[in-house]
N, C-alpha and C positions, 0 to 999 in steps of 0.2 A: 503492499499501500502505498502511497506517495503522499507520507501527511507529512506537514511541513511545523517545525516548533514557534509557533508565532510568527508577528510579521517580521525579524529577523531572518529569518526561518523561508520568506516566501522572495526574499530579493535574488534575483538571481533566476541563472538556469532557463529564460527566455527562449521561446525558439525564434528560426529564422522560417521566414515566408518568401517564397518565390514570388516576385512582383512578374507576373506575366506577360502583362502588355510589353513594360519594358526589357524584358530578356527578349522577345519576340523582334522587337526594331533595333535591336543590339546583334543580335544572332548569338548570344551568349546569357548562360545561367546569374540571373542577378536576385542577389538574396538579401533581403533586409534584418535585421537584428528586433525583435520586437518589445523594444525597451520599455514601450508604452505598456505595457503586461506588468511590469512590475508594480508592487502596491503603491509606493508612491505619484505613478506614472511615468517615470522616465527613469533614464539611462543613470542619471545621477542618486538614485537610493543605493549602486554600489559603491562610490567613495564614502557616501552618508555614513555607511557601516562600519567601512574602514576608519575612517576619522574618529569615531566615536570610540570604537575598539582599539583605538593606538591612543588616544588620552589614557584610556582606561589603564592601559597594559604601561603607561610611564608613570602611572602613579598621579596623573595631573586632573582626573575627572573623579571625584568619590560619588557615594551614593547621595540623593538630593540636589547634586552640583546643576550648573547651569554652563550648554553650550552656546556659543557666540558664534554667529557666520555673518560674514558679508556675500551676498548672494544677489544674483538678478531672478531669484526663485525658485527654479527646480529643488538643489541642494538643498533647500532652505525650506522645504515641502519635503525632502526626504527625510533632512536630519527632524523636521516636528514630527512627525510620523514617531519616529523610532523613540526618540526623547518620550510622546506618552508612552512609548509601551514599556522604556527602560528606566523612566522614572526620575527624569531630568527636567527641569526645565529650559524653553529654548527662547532665544531673542537673535533676531534678524534685523541687518540693516542692510538696508537695499537702496540704488538709484530712483530717485521717485518717477524715473522717465518708464518704468515698469508698468506691465499690464494691469488694472484694477482688479482684475479675474485671480491674479496669483497674489496678489495681497489680501482679498477677501478668502482665499483658501488657505492661506498663513494662517488670517485671526481665527479662523472656524477650526482650524488645526487646534487652537491654542496658546501660537507661538505669538511672543512680544514683536510686533512691527513695526522699523524705524523707518521710513521711507525720510532719504535725503538729497540734498540737491547731489546732480550727477555731474561729478568734475574728475579731472586726471588723475590716475595714480599717483604722481609726483608732489599732487594737491595734497599737505595733512590732513584735509575735512572727507577724502577722497572715502567712501562707504567700509572698506575695506579696514583704511586705519583707524576711522573709529569704531569698529569693531572692536579691533585690537585693544584699542584703549579703554574702552568701555568692560572688555574680560579680565584684564589687568587690574581694574578697578574693586573685582567682585574678589570675596574668598570663594573658593570651590568651585571655580570656574575656568572654562576651556575656550580659547580663541581657536576654531579648529582650521584655520586657514586654507581653505580646497585649493587656493592659486599655487601658493608654494611649497605647501604639505606633500611629500612624496607620495603619503601613504594614499594618496588619490590615486595616482597611475599604478602604485600597488595592488590596489583592488583589481584594475582593469588587467594587469599580467597573469595574475592570478586567479579569475574566474572569467571574466568575459572576453579573452584571447582565447585562452582550452579550450573553454565552449564553443565556439567557432570552429577550432580545428577539427575540435571533435565532431560535432553536427556534419560537415563537411567532408568528412575523411583525410581532412589534411589536400584537399581538391580545392585550391585555394591560388587565385593568381594575382588579384588585388584587393586591397581592403580600404576604404574610402570615409573619411569624417571630416564633418567642421570640429571646429575646437574653440574655447576658451579658455579653462584653465587648465589644458594640455594634458589631462589625466586619462580620458579614452584614448586619445590618439596618440600619445605615447606608449602606454600600457600595451594596447591590442598591439600595435607598430613591434613593439620593441620582442614579443613574446611571438609573432610570427615570424620575425626575424630567426628566430632562435630554432625555428622549425623548418625554414628553408627561407635563406638570403634570397631568393630570386623574387620574391613575393612585394610586390610593388606596393608602400604604401604612400597612399597620396589624398591631399590636405583639400578642402574645398572651404576656400574662404571668403568673407562677404570683402565688397567695398570698403574701401576706410580703414581695413586693419593692416597692420605692418609687415604679418606672418607671408604673405602671400611673396611680396619681395624681400622679405630675412629668406625663406626656403630655396627661393629660385636665384635670387641675384647677391643673398648676403647682407643687404641693406636694410637696415631697419627703420625704415620708410614707409608710412602709408600710401596704400593704391587709393586712384581715385577714386571720387566719388563716396557717396555716403551711402548706408544701410538702416531700413527699420527693422530687420532681424533682431532679437533679444538672444542673449547667454552667450552667445558666439562672435570671432572676431578679437583682436588683442592688440594692445598698445605696446605689449612690451614682450620679452620672452621670458615667461615663468619657471621655476625651479622643478615643476612639473615637463614642462617644454626641453630642458635641458638635454643635449644627446636623442634627442627625440630622432628616429631614422626615417623621414620624409626622404619618399625619391621626388618628388613634385608636387605643383599646389597649383590649384587653379582660381579662377578668381571668378565667384558668382556674384551675377546681379540679382537683385531682388525680383525685375519680370521673370529670370529663368527660375529661381527658386518657388516663385508663387504660382507659375504655370506646371510646373511639378508637382506642387501641393496640391492642386487642384485635379491634376490629371490620377493622382492617387487615389484622392477622395473619388471621382466619376468613374473611374476603370477601373482601380479595382477594391472600393467600398472601404479606403484605408484613411482615418482621419487624423493628420499628424500636425 
């Protein structure tokens, strides 16, 4: 019987879904990892588990403590679910540019949500820095620091990557990810390279991010344009991204991303 132990036990082991229309158009098998089937609704549940467990193992977080994170939403949602189940309080700092639905979801889950003005990372009032300072002001509290805490990357090296390898019987030519913290891209990409160095690791980056130019040209320069996407794209190379084995990066315009999103909905029945 496949009985899982609480909500922590339900994270991961998501199926791969064959995208029939895209596969037929391209003449190859295109599979999507159904991370929306995690209990918090996204891939971010995986690092949420690892970030909390890492803090526990290091003695930074004890019973009844507080978990503080800076997040565009999905990591916070995963943390809020887990904090309820594990007996912790949850405080989330997020840019005030994020969707109303994410904020309301976090509040419903019981998180203390603190939207702050969206400013660059080098500004001391960036939401991540505010989260860190708040955690340091409390007793028995931890700032989980998803962008630079490599427990994030380790979650994907130890779970997501092996799952994809096993589910495909090792028949993988390429893996493609967008990225924010770098955890999924670096964790899965690094794992795949240990299994077969010929597997291509590809970044799909939105306009306005620096990563397209960083991985293709070695320049920390933003690509032309802006993007309405949330939680992906980056203005710096995080600790999770350092050493990430990206073979090439693609620049994805919003119009193409939206077109693909509605294609998935209307032709595959998948709402993302």
